[in-house]
C-alpha positions as CSV (number, residue, x, y, z in Angstrom):
1,X,22.9,-28.9,-31.5
2,X,20.0,-29.0,-33.9
3,X,20.3,-30.9,-37.1
4,X,19.5,-28.3,-39.8
5,X,18.2,-29.0,-43.3
6,X,17.7,-26.3,-45.9
7,X,15.7,-26.8,-49.1
8,X,16.5,-24.1,-51.7
9,X,15.1,-23.0,-55.1
10,X,11.8,-24.9,-54.7
11,X,8.3,-24.2,-55.9
12,X,6.5,-24.3,-52.6
13,X,2.9,-25.4,-52.5
14,X,1.2,-25.0,-49.1
15,X,-2.5,-25.5,-48.4
16,X,-2.3,-22.5,-46.1
17,X,0.1,-20.1,-47.9
18,X,-0.5,-21.0,-51.5
19,X,2.2,-21.3,-54.2
20,X,5.5,-19.5,-54.2
21,X,9.2,-19.8,-55.0
22,X,11.7,-20.1,-52.2
23,X,13.0,-22.5,-49.6
24,X,12.2,-24.4,-46.4
25,X,14.4,-24.6,-43.3
26,X,14.1,-27.6,-41.0
27,X,15.5,-28.0,-37.5
28,X,15.5,-31.6,-36.3
29,X,11.9,-32.8,-37.1
30,X,10.1,-29.4,-37.5
31,X,9.8,-26.7,-40.1
32,X,11.2,-23.4,-38.8
33,X,11.0,-21.1,-41.8
34,X,9.7,-20.9,-45.3
35,X,10.1,-18.6,-48.3
36,X,13.2,-16.5,-48.3
37,X,15.4,-18.3,-45.8
38,X,18.8,-17.7,-44.3
39,X,20.9,-20.9,-44.4
40,X,22.7,-21.4,-41.1
41,X,26.3,-22.6,-41.0
42,X,26.6,-26.3,-41.1
43,X,23.1,-26.9,-42.5
44,X,22.7,-29.6,-45.1
45,X,21.5,-28.0,-48.3
46,X,19.2,-29.7,-50.8
47,X,18.9,-27.8,-54.1
48,X,15.5,-28.5,-55.5
49,X,16.0,-27.0,-59.0
50,X,12.5,-25.5,-59.1
51,X,10.8,-28.8,-58.3
52,X,7.6,-28.9,-56.3
53,X,8.0,-29.0,-52.5
54,X,4.8,-29.7,-50.6
55,X,3.6,-31.4,-47.5
56,X,3.8,-35.2,-47.7
57,X,0.5,-36.9,-48.4
58,X,-1.8,-38.0,-45.6
59,X,-3.9,-40.9,-47.0
60,X,-7.1,-41.3,-45.1
61,X,-8.9,-44.7,-45.2
62,X,-6.5,-47.4,-46.4
63,X,-7.2,-51.0,-45.9
64,X,-3.7,-52.4,-46.1
65,X,-0.2,-51.3,-45.1
66,X,2.3,-51.4,-48.0
67,X,5.2,-49.2,-46.9
68,X,7.2,-49.2,-50.2
69,X,4.0,-48.4,-52.1
70,X,3.1,-45.5,-49.8
71,X,6.6,-44.1,-50.1
72,X,6.5,-44.4,-53.9
73,X,3.3,-42.4,-53.8
74,X,4.6,-39.6,-51.5
75,X,2.6,-40.8,-48.5
76,X,4.1,-40.7,-45.0
77,X,0.9,-40.9,-42.9
78,X,-2.2,-43.1,-43.3
79,X,-5.5,-43.5,-41.6
80,X,-5.9,-47.3,-41.3
81,X,-9.4,-48.7,-41.6
82,X,-10.6,-50.9,-38.8
83,X,-11.3,-53.8,-41.3
84,X,-8.1,-55.7,-40.3
85,X,-7.4,-59.2,-39.0
86,X,-7.9,-58.8,-36.1
87,X,-10.4,-56.0,-36.2
88,X,-9.2,-52.7,-34.7
89,X,-11.6,-52.9,-31.7
90,X,-9.2,-53.8,-29.0
91,X,-6.7,-51.4,-27.3
92,X,-3.8,-53.8,-27.7
93,X,-4.5,-54.2,-31.4
94,X,-4.9,-50.5,-31.9
95,X,-1.6,-49.7,-30.1
96,X,0.3,-52.3,-32.2
97,X,-1.1,-50.9,-35.4
98,X,-0.1,-47.4,-34.5
99,X,3.5,-48.4,-34.0
100,X,4.4,-50.9,-36.7
101,X,5.2,-48.5,-39.5
102,X,7.5,-46.1,-37.6
103,X,9.7,-44.2,-38.1
104,X,9.1,-44.0,-41.9
105,X,5.3,-44.4,-41.9
106,X,3.0,-43.1,-39.2
107,X,-0.2,-45.2,-39.0
108,X,-3.2,-43.5,-37.4
109,X,-5.6,-46.2,-36.5
110,X,-9.4,-45.8,-37.1
111,X,-10.9,-47.8,-34.4
112,X,-14.0,-49.9,-35.0
113,X,-17.3,-48.3,-33.9
114,X,-18.8,-51.7,-33.0
115,X,-17.3,-54.9,-31.7
116,X,-16.0,-56.9,-34.6
117,X,-17.6,-54.4,-36.9
118,X,-20.7,-56.4,-36.5
119,X,-23.0,-53.4,-36.1
120,X,-24.5,-54.7,-32.8
121,X,-22.5,-53.6,-29.7
122,X,-20.5,-50.5,-29.2
123,X,-16.7,-51.0,-29.1
124,X,-14.6,-49.4,-26.3
125,X,-14.0,-46.1,-27.9
126,X,-12.4,-44.3,-25.0
127,X,-9.9,-47.0,-24.3
128,X,-9.1,-47.3,-28.0
129,X,-8.6,-43.6,-28.2
130,X,-6.1,-43.7,-25.3
131,X,-4.3,-46.6,-27.2
132,X,-3.8,-44.4,-30.2
133,X,-6.9,-44.4,-32.3
134,X,-7.4,-41.1,-34.2
135,X,-11.0,-41.6,-35.3
136,X,-13.9,-44.1,-35.1
137,X,-15.1,-45.9,-38.2
138,X,-17.9,-48.1,-39.4
139,X,-15.5,-49.9,-41.7
140,X,-16.5,-51.0,-45.2
141,X,-20.1,-51.5,-44.0
142,X,-23.0,-49.5,-42.8
143,X,-24.5,-49.6,-39.3
144,X,-28.2,-50.4,-40.0
145,X,-29.4,-49.7,-36.4
146,X,-30.1,-46.0,-36.3
147,X,-30.2,-45.9,-32.5
148,X,-26.8,-47.5,-32.4
149,X,-25.4,-45.1,-35.0
150,X,-26.7,-42.2,-32.9
151,X,-24.8,-43.6,-29.9
152,X,-21.7,-44.0,-31.9
153,X,-21.8,-40.4,-33.0
154,X,-22.7,-39.1,-29.6
155,X,-19.9,-41.0,-27.8
156,X,-17.3,-40.2,-30.4
157,X,-18.3,-36.6,-30.3
158,X,-17.8,-36.6,-26.5
159,X,-14.3,-38.0,-27.0
160,X,-13.4,-35.5,-29.6
161,X,-13.1,-38.0,-32.4
162,X,-14.6,-37.9,-35.9
163,X,-16.8,-40.8,-37.1
164,X,-15.7,-42.1,-40.5
165,X,-18.7,-43.7,-42.1
166,X,-19.4,-45.9,-45.2
167,X,-22.5,-44.6,-47.0
168,X,-24.5,-47.4,-48.5
169,X,-27.8,-48.7,-47.2
170,X,-27.1,-52.4,-46.9
171,X,-30.8,-53.2,-47.1
172,X,-30.7,-52.1,-50.7
173,X,-27.1,-53.1,-51.7
174,X,-27.0,-56.6,-50.2
175,X,-25.4,-58.9,-52.8
176,X,-24.9,-56.1,-55.4
177,X,-21.6,-55.6,-57.1
178,X,-22.5,-52.8,-59.5
179,X,-24.7,-49.7,-59.8
180,X,-28.1,-50.4,-61.4
181,X,-28.1,-49.1,-65.0
182,X,-27.5,-50.1,-68.6
183,X,-24.0,-51.5,-68.0
184,X,-25.0,-53.7,-65.1
185,X,-28.1,-54.9,-67.1
186,X,-26.0,-55.7,-70.2
187,X,-23.5,-57.6,-68.1
188,X,-26.1,-59.4,-66.1
189,X,-24.5,-58.4,-62.8
190,X,-26.3,-58.1,-59.4
191,X,-26.8,-54.4,-58.9
192,X,-28.4,-51.8,-56.7
193,X,-29.7,-48.3,-57.4
194,X,-27.4,-45.5,-56.5
195,X,-30.1,-44.1,-54.1
196,X,-28.7,-46.5,-51.5
197,X,-25.9,-44.0,-51.0
198,X,-28.1,-41.0,-50.6
199,X,-30.4,-42.8,-48.1
200,X,-27.4,-43.7,-45.9
201,X,-26.0,-40.2,-46.1
202,X,-29.3,-38.5,-45.3
203,X,-29.8,-40.6,-42.1
204,X,-26.2,-40.1,-40.9
205,X,-26.3,-36.4,-41.6
206,X,-29.5,-36.0,-39.5
207,X,-27.9,-38.0,-36.6
208,X,-24.7,-35.9,-36.9
209,X,-26.8,-32.7,-36.8
210,X,-28.7,-34.0,-33.8
211,X,-25.6,-35.0,-31.8
212,X,-23.3,-32.2,-32.9
213,X,-20.6,-34.8,-33.7
214,X,-18.1,-34.6,-36.5
215,X,-19.0,-37.0,-39.4
216,X,-16.7,-37.9,-42.3
217,X,-18.3,-39.8,-45.1
218,X,-15.3,-41.7,-46.5
219,X,-16.6,-41.8,-50.1
220,X,-19.5,-39.9,-51.7
221,X,-20.0,-40.8,-55.3
222,X,-23.4,-39.7,-56.5
223,X,-25.1,-36.4,-57.4
224,X,-27.8,-36.9,-54.8
225,X,-25.2,-37.6,-52.1
226,X,-23.3,-34.4,-53.0
227,X,-26.5,-32.4,-52.8
228,X,-27.2,-33.7,-49.3
229,X,-23.7,-32.9,-48.1
230,X,-23.8,-29.4,-49.6
231,X,-27.1,-28.7,-47.9
232,X,-25.8,-30.0,-44.6
233,X,-22.7,-27.9,-44.7
234,X,-24.9,-24.8,-45.3
235,X,-26.8,-25.7,-42.1
236,X,-23.6,-25.9,-40.2
237,X,-23.5,-29.7,-39.8
238,X,-19.9,-30.8,-39.0
239,X,-19.6,-33.0,-42.1
240,X,-16.7,-33.7,-44.5
241,X,-16.5,-36.2,-47.3
242,X,-14.0,-37.9,-49.5
243,X,-13.6,-39.6,-52.8
244,X,-11.0,-41.6,-54.7
245,X,-9.6,-40.8,-58.2
246,X,-11.5,-43.8,-59.6
247,X,-14.9,-42.1,-59.2
248,X,-13.6,-38.9,-60.7
249,X,-12.0,-40.4,-63.8
250,X,-14.1,-43.6,-64.4
251,X,-17.7,-44.5,-64.9
252,X,-19.4,-47.9,-64.8
253,X,-18.5,-48.3,-68.4
254,X,-15.0,-49.3,-67.2
255,X,-16.5,-52.5,-65.9
256,X,-17.2,-53.6,-69.5
257,X,-15.7,-56.9,-70.5
258,X,-16.0,-58.0,-66.9
259,X,-12.8,-56.2,-65.8
260,X,-12.6,-57.1,-62.2
261,X,-10.0,-54.5,-61.6
262,X,-12.9,-52.1,-61.9
263,X,-14.9,-53.9,-59.2
264,X,-14.8,-51.3,-56.4
265,X,-16.7,-50.4,-53.2
266,X,-18.7,-48.3,-53.6
267,X,-19.2,-49.4,-57.3
268,X,-18.4,-47.2,-60.2
269,X,-21.3,-44.9,-61.0
270,X,-23.0,-43.5,-64.1
271,X,-21.4,-40.8,-66.2
272,X,-23.8,-38.2,-64.9
273,X,-22.7,-39.1,-61.3
274,X,-19.0,-38.9,-62.4
275,X,-19.6,-35.4,-63.8
276,X,-21.3,-34.5,-60.5
277,X,-18.2,-35.7,-58.6
278,X,-16.0,-33.5,-60.8
279,X,-18.2,-30.5,-60.0
280,X,-18.2,-31.3,-56.3
281,X,-14.4,-31.4,-56.1
282,X,-14.2,-28.1,-58.0
283,X,-16.7,-26.3,-55.8
284,X,-15.3,-27.5,-52.4
285,X,-18.0,-30.0,-51.5
286,X,-15.4,-32.8,-51.4
287,X,-12.9,-32.3,-48.7
288,X,-10.5,-35.2,-49.1
289,X,-8.9,-37.1,-52.1
290,X,-7.8,-40.6,-50.9
291,X,-6.4,-43.7,-52.5
292,X,-8.8,-46.2,-51.1
293,X,-5.7,-48.5,-51.1
294,X,-7.1,-52.1,-50.9
295,X,-5.0,-54.4,-53.1
296,X,-6.0,-57.9,-54.1
297,X,-4.0,-60.6,-55.9
298,X,-5.1,-62.8,-58.7
299,X,-6.6,-65.4,-56.4
300,X,-9.3,-62.8,-55.5
301,X,-9.5,-60.9,-58.8
302,X,-9.3,-63.7,-61.5
303,X,-12.8,-64.8,-60.7
304,X,-16.2,-64.1,-62.2
305,X,-17.0,-60.4,-61.6
306,X,-19.7,-61.1,-59.0
307,X,-17.4,-63.4,-57.1
308,X,-14.3,-61.2,-57.2
309,X,-13.1,-59.0,-54.3
310,X,-13.8,-55.3,-54.5
311,X,-10.9,-52.9,-54.1
312,X,-7.9,-51.5,-55.9
313,X,-4.2,-50.7,-55.3
314,X,-4.3,-46.9,-55.2
315,X,-1.4,-45.6,-53.2
316,X,1.1,-45.3,-56.0
317,X,-1.2,-43.5,-58.4
318,X,-2.9,-41.0,-56.0
319,X,-0.4,-38.2,-56.6
320,X,-0.2,-38.5,-60.4
321,X,-4.0,-38.8,-60.8
322,X,-4.5,-35.8,-58.5
323,X,-2.1,-33.8,-60.7
324,X,-4.4,-34.8,-63.6
325,X,-7.1,-32.8,-62.0
326,X,-4.8,-29.8,-61.9
327,X,-3.9,-30.2,-65.6
328,X,-7.6,-30.4,-66.4
329,X,-8.0,-27.1,-64.5
330,X,-10.6,-28.7,-62.3
331,X,-8.6,-27.6,-59.2
332,X,-5.3,-25.8,-58.6
333,X,-2.2,-27.1,-56.8
334,X,-3.1,-25.4,-53.5
335,X,-6.5,-27.1,-53.5
336,X,-4.9,-30.4,-54.4
337,X,-2.7,-30.5,-51.3
338,X,-5.6,-29.3,-49.2
339,X,-7.3,-32.4,-50.3
340,X,-4.3,-34.7,-50.0
341,X,-2.7,-33.4,-46.8
342,X,-4.2,-30.6,-44.8
343,X,-7.8,-31.8,-44.7
344,X,-7.1,-35.5,-43.9
345,X,-4.8,-34.5,-41.1
346,X,-7.5,-32.3,-39.7
347,X,-10.1,-35.1,-39.7
348,X,-7.6,-37.3,-37.9
349,X,-6.7,-34.5,-35.5
350,X,-3.0,-34.7,-36.2
351,X,-0.6,-31.8,-36.7
352,X,0.5,-32.2,-40.3
353,X,-0.3,-31.3,-43.8
354,X,1.1,-27.8,-44.2
355,X,4.5,-26.0,-44.7
356,X,3.9,-23.6,-41.9
357,X,6.6,-23.0,-39.3
358,X,6.2,-25.4,-36.4
359,X,4.6,-28.1,-38.5
360,X,6.3,-31.6,-38.7
361,X,8.9,-31.7,-41.5
362,X,6.9,-34.2,-43.6
363,X,8.0,-33.1,-47.0
364,X,7.4,-34.3,-50.6
365,X,9.6,-33.2,-53.5
366,X,8.3,-34.1,-56.9
367,X,8.5,-33.4,-60.6
368,X,5.0,-32.5,-61.7
369,X,5.7,-33.1,-65.4
370,X,7.7,-36.3,-65.3
371,X,5.9,-38.8,-67.5
372,X,5.3,-42.5,-66.7
373,X,2.8,-45.2,-67.5
374,X,0.8,-47.0,-64.9
375,X,1.7,-50.7,-64.8
376,X,0.3,-52.7,-62.0
377,X,2.8,-55.5,-62.5
378,X,5.5,-53.0,-61.4
379,X,3.7,-51.7,-58.3
380,X,5.4,-52.1,-54.9
381,X,2.1,-53.0,-53.2
382,X,1.3,-56.5,-52.3
383,X,-0.8,-56.6,-55.4
384,X,-1.1,-54.3,-58.5
385,X,-4.7,-54.4,-59.4
386,X,-5.6,-51.0,-60.7
387,X,-8.4,-49.9,-63.1
388,X,-5.9,-47.4,-64.5
389,X,-3.5,-50.0,-65.8
390,X,-1.8,-48.7,-69.0
391,X,-2.8,-45.1,-68.5
392,X,0.0,-42.5,-69.2
393,X,0.3,-40.0,-66.3
394,X,2.7,-37.3,-65.1
395,X,4.1,-36.6,-61.7
396,X,7.0,-38.5,-60.1
397,X,8.2,-38.4,-56.5
398,X,11.9,-37.3,-56.3
399,X,12.5,-37.3,-52.5
400,X,10.4,-37.9,-49.4
401,X,11.0,-36.9,-45.8
402,X,9.3,-37.9,-42.6
403,X,10.2,-35.6,-39.7
404,X,13.1,-34.2,-41.6
405,X,14.6,-37.7,-42.3
406,X,15.0,-38.8,-45.9
407,X,13.2,-42.0,-46.7
408,X,14.4,-44.6,-49.2
409,X,12.3,-44.6,-52.4
410,X,11.7,-47.8,-54.3
411,X,12.6,-47.6,-57.9
412,X,9.9,-47.5,-60.6
413,X,12.3,-48.8,-63.2
């Protein structure tokens, strides 16, 4: 007999169906009905009291696995970057990565495009796909050899996998830790012009257009980059792009006083680029909002800015900061969960991210108005380095379900 679960009196937000009031009926691990539902005899009833019920978050492009942090942030699926130890370029490593988080967290490995992410020899894409890889990635670096990148796109396209690319021309950014401009000059930091991003995007878009492959640019952060992506989409190029909340809410001014928590990759940009990013998420140019989860402890952050590690702990703040875009009226709730759930699932080729009947019962129940203050010292990640430390936000996870099974939530208190 099926295990039945009925969510009642919820505010439903579905990337496909929009926002409505009603319920969701789950049988075993699948959604079987939404809206006005009939509760079967023997079903477990969860009264939502008007709280938001949405697809659980699919976080595309994380560098570290922190299960409690992901659950605290409403995340039940992650696309894991190939930059691991060992690198995700071997079928045994890929298979292990795909299984270690289950049943509470499904890890979708992004296999390395080149052996060791060295940018020289193609990795075994077909074997890694069969081992569980859901995409091919260049990692945190750029493949400088255009002929090799064309092969990556062509082979991945033949395998039905998207290529997830980092967009910075390393010939320009080598050694840089900041975007060239007034802030970097005043701080005396090694910097590179933001055109490095547009150059990388332009080349990869041309190669994607030539091969017909699906290209996802993990982070686009500059006005010139967004213009290139817009134009390519109009031409029918199979391109999507993402961004983290940091590049939507912060400019390079956040690096002042040598705050290493604001040392990110790609680096924070000018205020004009930040405004261009806000416009791009509003007009649909940006497809995915991701955490960029890459936590680093004090041994890597309490260093001179130029010597510190880039990256932030982003999993636990992704939902609340995304809701900030809704409160700012930059996007609406339906669009937010398209960015957080439906689109990342689509890039990874997994069936998830909606509340439609037949979809996995990966469900997030949250209070959109619950206030709290970001405090990295109380994060559940392996480290709490966040450029948003001290910021008051709203939006708290109440319950989280993976395949219809309730997951334990770490306390924020």
